[in-house]
LUMRO-845757 format. One record per residue: residue in one letter; chain; x, y, z of N, C-alpha, C, O in turn. Coordinates in Angstrom, 3 decimals, decimal comma, m for minus. Each point is the difference from the previous one (the first is absolute). Layout:
<nodes>
NODE residuo cadena    neast   nnorth      nup   caeast  canorth     caup    ceast   cnorth      cup    oeast   onorth      oup
NODE       a      A        X        Y        Z        X        Y        Z        X        Y        Z        X        Y        Z
...
</nodes>
This chain:
<nodes>
NODE residuo cadena    neast   nnorth      nup   caeast  canorth     caup    ceast   cnorth      cup    oeast   onorth      oup
NODE       x      A   m0,885   90,387  m62,337   m0,405   m0,449    1,353    0,820    0,930    0,935    1,191    0,255   m0,183
NODE       x      A   m1,953    0,232    1,213    0,695    0,987    0,950    0,711   m0,732    0,951   m0,195   m1,215    0,008
NODE       x      A    1,057    1,743    0,876    1,045   m0,480    0,681   m0,802   m0,663    1,333    0,360   m1,077    0,475
NODE       x      A   m1,464    1,837    0,053   m0,811   m0,608    1,073   m0,728   m1,320   m0,530   m0,226   m0,909    0,800
NODE       x      A   m0,102    0,809   m1,993   m0,734   m1,116   m0,488    1,057   m1,126   m0,097   m0,228   m1,110    0,483
NODE       x      A    1,268    1,378   m1,048    1,052   m1,095   m0,080    0,470   m0,406    1,573    0,200   m1,181    0,284
NODE       x      A   m0,045    2,230    0,686    0,397   m0,489    1,316   m1,200   m0,997    0,511    0,222   m1,117    0,468
NODE       x      A   m1,497    1,676   m0,624   m0,854   m0,732    0,534   m0,245   m1,423   m0,570   m0,380   m0,916    0,729
NODE       x      A    0,627    0,749   m2,160   m0,078   m1,358   m0,428    1,050   m0,991    0,488   m0,288   m1,185    0,172
NODE       x      A    1,486    1,665    0,047    1,102   m0,689    0,383   m0,259   m0,339    1,572    0,318   m1,101    0,449
NODE       x      A   m0,850    2,003    0,275   m0,337   m0,262    1,507   m1,070   m1,060   m0,107    0,166   m1,015    0,675
NODE       x      A   m1,258    1,118   m1,445   m0,988   m1,132   m0,059    0,475   m1,316   m0,315   m0,434   m1,003    0,566
NODE       x      A    1,371    0,982   m1,510    0,571   m1,270   m0,185    0,862   m0,716    1,090    0,034   m1,205    0,252
NODE       x      A    0,688    2,281    0,363    0,808   m0,514    1,140   m0,939   m0,595    1,164    0,300   m1,006    0,642
NODE       x      A   m1,455    1,742   m0,456   m0,919   m0,409    1,111   m0,691   m1,317   m0,352   m0,249   m0,864    0,841
NODE       x      A   m0,027    0,772   m2,075   m0,685   m1,421   m0,377    0,950   m1,036    0,287   m0,411   m1,034    0,527
NODE       x      A    1,732    1,184   m0,827    0,927   m1,043    0,323    0,122   m0,323    1,458    0,007   m1,142    0,459
NODE       x      A    0,089    2,254    0,225   m0,030   m0,019    1,444   m1,106   m0,908    0,538    0,216   m0,919    0,790
NODE       x      A   m1,377    1,233   m1,261   m1,275   m0,605    0,638    0,006   m1,419   m0,457   m0,340   m0,884    0,785
NODE       x      A    0,744    0,583   m2,137    0,187   m1,621   m0,316    0,807   m0,714    0,917   m0,316   m1,131    0,369
NODE       x      A    1,464    1,783    0,076    1,002   m0,650    0,916   m0,704   m0,007    1,369    0,113   m0,985    0,730
NODE       x      A   m0,752    1,934   m0,405   m0,746   m0,104    1,290   m1,089   m1,045    0,252   m0,203   m0,625    1,041
NODE       x      A   m0,507    0,557   m2,290   m1,060   m1,016   m0,191    0,552   m1,350    0,205   m0,583   m0,767    0,766
NODE       x      A    1,621    0,421   m1,363    0,544   m1,273   m0,200    0,615   m0,368    1,436   m0,038   m1,171    0,380
NODE       x      A    0,520    2,025    0,295    0,549   m0,390    1,399   m0,984    0,196    1,098    0,298   m0,570    1,049
NODE       x      A   m1,328    1,204   m1,059   m1,155   m0,012    0,846   m0,964   m0,896   m0,190   m0,151   m0,830    0,896
NODE       x      A   m0,659    0,773   m1,990   m1,132   m0,755   m0,280    0,476   m1,330   m0,738   m0,618   m1,039    0,236
NODE       x      A    1,571    1,034   m1,020    0,365   m1,156   m0,814    0,516   m1,158    1,111   m0,361   m1,168   m0,142
NODE       x      A    1,152    1,539    1,158    0,543   m1,047    0,813   m1,126   m0,727    0,660    0,113   m1,201    0,245
NODE       x      A   m1,203    1,877    0,058   m1,173   m0,740    0,577   m0,919   m0,887   m0,909   m0,512   m1,064    0,348
NODE       x      A    0,380    1,697   m1,618   m0,673   m0,670   m0,957    0,627   m1,221   m0,431   m0,704   m0,979   m0,249
NODE       x      A    2,085    0,933    0,125    0,788   m1,097   m0,578    0,666   m0,766    1,262    0,831   m0,896   m0,149
NODE       x      A   m1,244    1,305    1,285    0,741   m0,572    1,200    0,305   m1,511    0,116    1,044   m0,518    0,397
NODE       x      A   m2,461   m0,229   m0,938    0,200   m1,440    0,115    1,001   m0,505   m1,015    0,737   m0,945    0,281
NODE       x      A   m0,698    1,485   m1,325    0,969   m0,499   m1,033    1,504    0,356    0,408    0,917   m0,788   m0,228
NODE       x      A   m0,732    1,977    0,821    1,166    0,508    0,502    0,722   m0,827    0,977    1,220   m0,143    0,079
NODE       x      A   m2,213   m0,429    0,719    0,395   m0,874    1,323    0,859   m1,201   m0,487    0,728   m0,629    0,767
NODE       x      A   m0,862    0,345   m2,121    0,736   m1,191   m0,506    1,450    0,075    0,051    0,664   m1,035    0,049
NODE       x      A   m0,088    2,261   m0,058    1,372    0,331    0,225    0,189    0,602    1,360   m0,921    0,425    0,698
NODE       x      A    2,285   m0,424   m0,358    0,198    0,295    1,455    1,289    1,146   m0,287    0,669    0,111   m1,028
NODE       x      A   m0,582    0,591    2,148    1,081    1,065    0,109    0,382   m0,073    1,462   m0,902    0,172    0,820
NODE       x      A    2,140   m0,409   m0,393    0,535   m0,192    1,354   m0,818   m1,074    0,690   m0,318    0,254    1,162
NODE       x      A   m0,048   m1,321   m1,636   m0,973   m1,007    0,507   m1,472    0,340    0,284   m0,770   m0,816    0,506
NODE       x      A    0,388    2,183   m0,894   m1,399    0,292    0,101   m0,659    0,140   m1,407    0,600    0,456   m0,974
NODE       x      A   m1,894   m0,892    0,961   m0,726    0,110   m1,033    0,169    1,254   m0,730    0,176    0,994    0,705
NODE       x      A   m0,192   m0,848   m1,866    0,465    1,331   m0,693   m1,262    0,925    0,087    0,280    1,196   m0,077
NODE       x      A   m1,568   m1,483    0,216   m1,017    0,975    0,051   m0,033    0,581    1,427   m0,396    1,148    0,201
NODE       x      A    0,838   m1,999    0,833   m0,036    0,672    1,512    1,259    0,881    0,212    0,008    0,933    0,802
NODE       x      A    1,238   m1,343   m1,699    1,085    0,811    0,206   m0,239    1,295   m0,658    0,389    1,054    0,503
NODE       x      A   m1,125   m1,129   m1,802   m0,208    1,402   m0,656   m1,062    0,777    0,737    0,129    1,224    0,017
NODE       x      A   m1,106   m1,740    0,561   m1,066    0,719    0,696    0,580    0,607    1,401   m0,442    1,048    0,471
NODE       x      A    1,428   m1,775    0,118    0,622    0,424    1,270    1,085    0,808   m0,159    0,048    0,922    0,814
NODE       x      A    0,925   m0,985   m1,684    1,110    0,793   m0,093    0,340    0,509   m1,440    0,468    1,123   m0,183
NODE       x      A   m0,719   m1,984   m0,803    0,421    0,582   m1,289   m0,881    1,122   m0,550    0,491    0,954   m0,603
NODE       x      A   m1,744   m1,082    0,812   m0,832    1,280   m0,416    0,379    1,114    0,611    0,031    1,024   m0,683
NODE       x      A    0,314   m0,963    1,981    0,330    1,290    0,687    1,377    0,538   m0,647    0,130    1,182   m0,316
NODE       x      A    0,789   m2,051    0,160    1,178    0,435   m0,521   m0,121    0,586   m1,516    0,694    0,922   m0,430
NODE       x      A   m1,572   m1,531   m0,213   m0,263    0,434   m1,465   m0,645    1,425    0,177    0,379    0,883   m0,770
NODE       x      A   m1,281   m0,603    1,683   m0,720    1,081    0,019    0,795    1,289    0,409   m0,239    1,146   m0,379
NODE       x      A    1,399   m1,629    1,370    0,867    1,126    0,176    0,825    0,417   m0,930    0,223    1,201   m0,150
NODE       x      A    0,450   m2,327   m0,746    0,702    0,226   m1,203   m0,950    0,787   m1,083    0,455    0,921   m0,678
NODE       x      A   m1,641   m1,307    0,588   m0,834    0,721   m1,046   m0,242    1,435    0,362   m0,076    0,863   m0,874
NODE       x      A   m0,044   m0,597    2,147   m0,091    1,550    0,429    1,282    0,814   m0,510   m0,086    1,017   m0,689
NODE       x      A    1,110   m1,511    1,054    1,322    0,792   m0,172    0,130   m0,116   m1,663    0,506    0,986   m0,536
NODE       x      A   m0,849   m1,920   m0,205    0,134   m0,101   m1,297   m0,990    0,912   m0,743    0,332    0,591   m1,028
NODE       x      A   m1,565   m0,491    1,577   m0,918    0,871   m0,705    0,546    1,533    0,375    0,146    0,776   m0,945
NODE       x      A    0,115   m0,383    2,104    0,305    1,223    0,275    1,432    0,619   m0,924    0,107    1,163   m0,390
NODE       x      A    0,828   m2,174    0,191    1,142    0,264   m0,778   m0,337    0,241   m1,301    0,484    0,985   m0,557
NODE       x      A   m1,339   m1,820   m0,108   m0,328   m0,149   m1,377   m0,750    1,314   m0,272    0,324    0,717   m0,947
NODE       x      A   m1,379   m0,389    1,825   m0,825    1,137   m0,213    0,761    1,342   m0,072   m0,254    0,878   m0,825
NODE       x      A    1,324   m0,801    1,882    0,855    1,141   m0,104    0,666    0,274   m1,301    0,074    1,126   m0,493
NODE       x      A    0,406   m2,210   m0,038    0,823    0,039   m1,229   m0,953    0,429   m1,166    0,403    0,649   m0,966
NODE       x      A   m1,676   m1,053    1,125   m1,090    0,371   m1,130   m0,277    1,540    0,258   m0,149    0,766   m0,952
NODE       x      A    0,093   m0,387    2,103   m0,257    1,424    0,307    1,131    0,681   m0,373   m0,303    1,061   m0,548
NODE       x      A    1,553   m1,256    0,629    1,281    0,629   m0,450   m0,008    0,114   m1,454    0,391    1,033   m0,543
NODE       x      A   m0,778   m1,952   m0,060    0,075   m0,205   m1,433   m0,990    0,969   m0,682    0,297    0,488   m1,091
NODE       x      A   m1,313   m0,234    1,623   m1,061    0,996   m0,561    0,076    1,367    0,758   m0,841    0,833   m0,339
NODE       x      A    1,667   m0,512    1,247    0,156    1,158    0,685   m0,977    0,201    1,104   m0,270    1,164    0,294
NODE       x      A   m0,331   m2,190    0,395   m0,802    0,168    1,024    0,563   m0,249    1,329   m0,776   m0,132    0,947
NODE       x      A    2,142    0,048   m0,760    0,719   m0,307    1,033    0,065    1,270    1,074   m0,631    1,002   m0,334
NODE       x      A    1,248   m0,975    1,422   m0,047    1,106    0,926    0,838    1,135   m0,618   m0,192    1,149    0,397
NODE       x      A    1,019   m1,381   m1,254    0,949    1,001   m0,657   m0,946    0,598   m1,399    0,285    1,080   m0,517
NODE       x      A   m1,172   m1,754    0,122   m0,661    0,335   m1,122   m0,821    1,314   m0,043   m0,385    0,511    1,052
NODE       x      A    0,108    0,053   m2,289   m0,730    1,200    0,135   m1,417   m0,161   m0,167   m0,743    0,964    0,189
NODE       x      A    0,234   m2,240   m0,571   m1,397   m0,275   m0,224   m0,640   m0,195    1,264   m1,205   m0,249    0,050
</nodes>
């Protein structure tokens, strides 16, 4: 298997994980909102808190995590800024 193919396979896996996390915190909160409201966080229903504050925090963390992990994948296969490919 070529280096480019291995790089793309690992990148696709990383992207799939990122999209699943994004889906859970963007769509899943609303789909299961009624069930989540049985729990509270800081005296607010959990679905309300997650849609108002929690999801935004998760998205920011997810962006930095994605960029950092992708940079490591690029370095592993020589596709970073210093790489020759």
